[in-house]
C-alpha positions as CSV (number, residue, x, y, z in Angstrom):
1,M,270.0,94.9,27.7
2,E,267.7,93.8,30.5
3,L,264.7,94.6,28.3
4,Q,266.1,92.5,25.5
5,Y,266.7,89.5,27.7
6,E,263.2,89.9,29.2
7,D,261.7,89.9,25.7
8,I,263.6,86.8,24.7
9,Y,262.5,85.0,27.9
10,I,258.9,86.0,27.4
11,A,259.0,84.8,23.8
12,F,260.6,81.5,24.9
13,L,258.0,81.0,27.6
14,R,255.2,81.6,25.3
15,I,256.5,79.1,22.8
16,F,257.1,76.6,25.5
17,C,253.5,77.0,26.9
18,Y,252.1,76.6,23.4
19,C,254.0,73.4,22.8
20,M,252.8,72.1,26.1
21,S,249.2,73.0,25.4
22,M,249.1,72.0,21.6
23,E,248.6,68.3,21.0
24,P,248.8,66.9,17.4
25,L,246.2,64.2,17.5
26,F,247.4,63.0,14.1
27,S,249.1,64.3,11.0
28,Y,250.1,63.0,7.6
29,R,252.4,64.7,5.1
30,E,253.7,63.9,1.6
31,P,254.5,66.2,-1.4
32,G,251.3,68.0,-2.3
33,L,249.3,66.7,0.6
34,Y,249.2,67.7,4.3
35,C,246.6,66.8,6.9
36,H,246.6,67.5,10.6
37,H,244.2,67.1,13.5
38,S,245.3,69.3,16.4
39,L,244.1,70.3,19.8
40,D,245.1,73.4,21.8
41,T,243.9,72.9,25.4
42,V,244.7,76.6,26.2
43,P,244.9,78.4,22.8
44,D,247.0,81.6,22.7
45,P,245.6,84.1,20.2
46,A,249.0,85.6,19.6
47,L,250.3,82.3,18.1
48,F,247.8,82.3,15.2
49,P,249.0,85.1,12.9
50,I,247.7,86.0,9.5
51,H,248.9,83.6,6.8
52,A,248.2,82.2,3.3
53,H,249.0,78.9,1.7
54,E,250.3,77.8,-1.6
55,M,247.7,75.0,-2.0
56,P,243.9,74.9,-1.5
57,E,242.9,74.3,2.1
58,V,239.9,72.6,3.6
59,Y,239.5,73.6,7.3
60,C,237.0,71.9,9.8
61,F,236.5,73.7,13.1
62,L,235.6,71.1,15.7
63,S,235.6,72.9,19.0
64,G,236.5,76.2,20.6
65,K,235.3,79.8,20.5
66,G,236.4,82.3,17.9
67,E,236.1,83.5,14.3
68,F,238.0,83.4,11.1
69,L,239.0,86.6,9.4
70,V,239.4,85.9,5.6
71,E,240.4,88.8,3.4
72,G,238.4,91.3,5.5
73,T,235.4,89.1,6.1
74,H,234.6,87.8,9.6
75,Y,233.1,84.3,9.9
76,R,231.9,83.4,13.4
77,L,232.8,79.7,14.0
78,S,230.6,76.9,15.4
79,P,231.6,73.2,15.9
80,G,231.5,71.4,12.6
81,D,231.8,74.5,10.4
82,I,233.8,74.0,7.1
83,L,235.9,76.7,5.4
84,L,237.6,76.7,2.0
85,M,240.6,78.9,1.2
86,R,242.2,79.0,-2.2
87,P,246.0,79.6,-2.6
88,A,247.2,83.0,-1.4
89,E,243.8,83.8,0.2
90,T,244.9,85.3,3.5
91,H,243.2,84.3,6.7
92,K,243.7,84.7,10.4
93,L,242.1,82.9,13.4
94,L,240.8,85.1,16.1
95,I,240.5,82.5,18.9
96,E,239.4,83.0,22.4
97,P,241.6,81.3,25.1
98,D,238.9,80.1,27.5
99,E,237.9,76.9,25.6
100,P,240.0,74.1,24.0
101,Y,240.5,74.6,20.3
102,R,240.4,71.5,18.0
103,R,240.5,71.4,14.2
104,I,241.3,69.4,11.2
105,A,242.9,70.9,8.1
106,V,243.9,69.5,4.7
107,H,246.1,71.2,2.2
108,F,246.3,69.5,-1.2
109,S,247.6,69.8,-4.7
110,P,244.9,70.0,-7.4
111,E,247.0,67.4,-9.3
112,F,245.6,64.6,-7.1
113,F,242.3,64.8,-8.9
114,E,243.3,65.6,-12.4
115,Q,242.6,62.2,-13.8
116,I,239.1,61.9,-12.3
117,D,238.3,65.6,-12.7
118,P,240.0,67.0,-15.8
119,D,237.6,70.0,-15.9
120,R,238.4,70.9,-12.3
121,R,234.8,71.0,-11.2
122,L,235.8,70.0,-7.7
123,L,238.0,73.1,-7.5
124,H,235.4,75.5,-8.6
125,P,234.2,76.4,-5.1
126,F,237.8,77.5,-4.2
127,Y,238.4,79.7,-7.2
128,A,235.0,81.0,-8.4
129,H,234.3,83.2,-5.3
130,A,235.6,86.7,-4.8
131,L,238.3,87.0,-2.1
132,G,236.8,86.6,1.4
133,Q,233.3,85.6,0.0
134,H,231.5,82.3,0.3
135,N,234.3,80.6,2.2
136,H,232.1,79.4,5.0
137,Y,229.9,76.3,5.1
138,P,228.1,76.4,8.5
139,A,227.4,73.1,10.2
140,A,223.9,74.3,11.2
141,R,223.0,74.6,7.5
142,F,225.1,71.8,6.1
143,P,225.4,69.1,8.8
144,A,226.4,66.4,6.4
145,L,229.6,68.2,5.5
146,S,230.9,68.3,9.1
147,S,230.6,64.6,9.5
148,V,233.0,63.9,6.7
149,F,236.1,65.1,8.6
150,S,234.9,65.1,12.2
151,G,235.1,61.3,12.2
152,L,238.3,61.1,10.3
153,A,240.9,58.6,11.7
154,L,244.1,57.5,10.0
155,T,244.5,53.8,9.6
156,P,248.2,52.8,9.8
157,G,249.4,52.0,6.3
158,L,246.3,53.6,4.7
159,E,246.8,57.2,5.8
160,R,247.0,58.5,2.2
161,F,243.8,56.7,1.2
162,S,242.0,57.8,4.4
163,V,242.7,61.5,3.7
164,L,242.1,61.5,0.0
165,S,238.9,59.5,0.1
166,R,237.4,61.8,2.7
167,L,238.6,64.8,0.8
168,L,237.1,63.6,-2.4
169,Q,233.8,63.0,-0.7
170,L,233.7,66.4,0.8
171,L,234.7,68.2,-2.4
172,T,232.0,66.3,-4.3
173,E,229.3,67.3,-1.8
174,I,230.5,71.0,-1.7
175,S,230.6,71.2,-5.5
176,A,226.9,70.0,-5.6
177,I,225.7,72.7,-3.2
178,Y,228.0,75.6,-4.4
179,P,225.7,76.8,-7.1
180,E,223.1,77.3,-4.4
181,I,225.2,79.4,-2.1
182,S,227.2,81.3,-4.8
183,G,224.0,83.1,-5.9
184,E,223.4,84.4,-2.4
185,S,224.6,87.8,-1.4
186,Q,226.8,88.3,1.6
187,P,226.9,91.4,3.9
188,I,228.8,94.2,2.2
189,G,231.9,95.0,4.2
190,G,231.8,98.7,3.4
191,F,235.1,100.7,3.2
192,P,237.4,97.9,4.7
193,S,236.3,95.4,2.0
194,E,236.7,98.1,-0.7
195,L,240.2,98.9,0.6
196,V,241.3,95.2,0.5
197,A,239.8,94.7,-2.9
198,Y,241.7,97.8,-4.2
199,V,245.0,96.5,-2.9
200,N,244.4,93.2,-4.5
201,A,243.5,94.8,-7.8
202,H,246.8,96.7,-7.8
203,L,248.9,94.1,-6.0
204,Y,251.8,94.1,-8.4
205,E,251.9,97.9,-9.0
206,E,253.6,100.6,-6.9
207,L,251.7,100.8,-3.6
208,S,252.1,102.9,-0.5
209,L,249.9,104.1,2.3
210,S,250.2,107.7,1.1
211,M,249.1,106.7,-2.4
212,I,246.1,104.8,-1.1
213,A,245.2,107.6,1.3
214,R,245.0,110.0,-1.6
215,R,242.9,107.6,-3.6
216,F,240.3,107.3,-0.9
217,A,240.7,110.8,0.6
218,H,241.5,109.4,4.0
219,S,244.5,110.0,6.3
220,V,247.4,107.6,6.2
221,S,246.8,106.6,9.8
222,Q,243.1,105.8,9.0
223,I,244.1,103.7,6.0
224,S,246.7,101.9,8.1
225,R,244.3,101.2,11.0
226,T,241.4,100.1,8.8
227,F,243.6,97.8,6.7
228,R,245.0,96.1,9.8
229,E,241.6,95.7,11.3
230,A,240.3,94.2,8.1
231,T,243.1,91.8,7.4
232,G,244.9,91.3,10.7
233,T,248.2,92.7,9.4
234,S,249.9,95.7,8.0
235,L,249.5,96.8,4.3
236,W,253.2,96.0,3.6
237,E,253.2,92.6,5.2
238,Y,250.1,91.7,3.4
239,V,251.4,92.8,0.0
240,M,254.8,91.1,0.5
241,M,253.1,87.8,1.5
242,K,251.0,87.7,-1.6
243,R,253.8,88.9,-4.0
244,L,256.2,86.2,-2.7
245,L,253.6,83.5,-3.0
246,S,252.8,84.5,-6.5
247,A,256.5,84.6,-7.4
248,R,257.1,81.2,-6.0
249,A,254.2,79.8,-8.1
250,M,255.8,81.3,-11.2
251,L,259.2,79.8,-10.3
252,Q,257.6,76.3,-9.8
253,R,256.1,76.6,-13.3
254,G,259.6,77.1,-14.7
255,E,259.9,80.9,-15.0
256,T,263.2,82.6,-14.2
257,A,263.7,84.4,-10.9
258,Q,264.2,87.7,-12.6
259,K,261.0,87.6,-14.5
260,S,259.1,86.3,-11.6
261,A,260.3,89.1,-9.4
262,E,259.4,91.7,-12.0
263,A,256.0,90.3,-12.7
264,C,255.1,90.3,-9.0
265,G,256.0,93.9,-8.4
266,F,259.6,93.7,-7.3
267,S,261.7,96.4,-9.0
268,D,264.8,95.6,-7.0
269,Y,265.9,92.0,-7.5
270,S,268.3,92.0,-4.5
271,A,265.4,93.1,-2.3
272,F,263.3,90.3,-3.8
273,Y,266.1,87.7,-3.2
274,R,266.5,88.7,0.4
275,A,262.7,88.7,1.1
276,Y,262.3,85.3,-0.7
277,Q,265.1,83.7,1.2
278,K,263.8,85.0,4.5
279,R,260.3,83.7,3.9
280,F,261.0,80.3,2.3
281,G,264.4,79.6,3.8
282,H,266.2,79.2,0.4
283,A,267.1,81.1,-2.7
284,P,264.5,81.5,-5.5
285,S,266.5,79.1,-7.7
286,G,265.7,76.3,-5.2
287,D,262.0,76.3,-6.3
288,R,262.6,76.0,-10.1
289,P,261.9,72.5,-11.5
């Protein structure tokens, strides 16, 4: 029991220290739109786990020392760098604790731009690339992009306009340069990238470490270790995260919970129900329109 109490105390202390060091410089939230500008004076790498979002994300790295791991690809970060992540594209920050970490992130629903962009050209850079490819817009190469968000300030009463106007400007500029970078090749990630791509290609099918090990003629331990190094998490955690996000998207479009579960690889509805409630805090029916 002493070990359990010690573990609880350490976890509480870590969260307390994080709250003391993390300062939200500003934030704005409404349905379909979330923006925050945050500073961690002493960033704790353990508090930045792998995750994925339900909406497209624009991320601006303003200060710190680290790299982003996106679907098996490592992007070394410099101040002013921009990254784009589409929904369910997993990413993990590998931050070093010896420098303050500051960033701005915007998550938005594509519906905000439907009237002015019915062909969704502004969203093309999010969805056209392969997972983990062409997410990164370095400030050294595209200095004008970093200035769009680095100077963002929210005017009281005009927060929504401030965020959306900057976002529209940035997406317009990125859409103009995307054809240039999309034709460029990126370093081949070798076996780790091949492994992540295989899992995504068979995401809703029966998957296990032993099955994948046979497919690639590797040991189970090697597959497990390689996948964790490539993504920042275990195979099962990765698959569950993506399956649940996909199921939630189907539910929000009006599909039934049973069909959503089956389409996303859950053969046992009760297991799906428990996993869904654990991740999102409510039953699947709570996300149906």
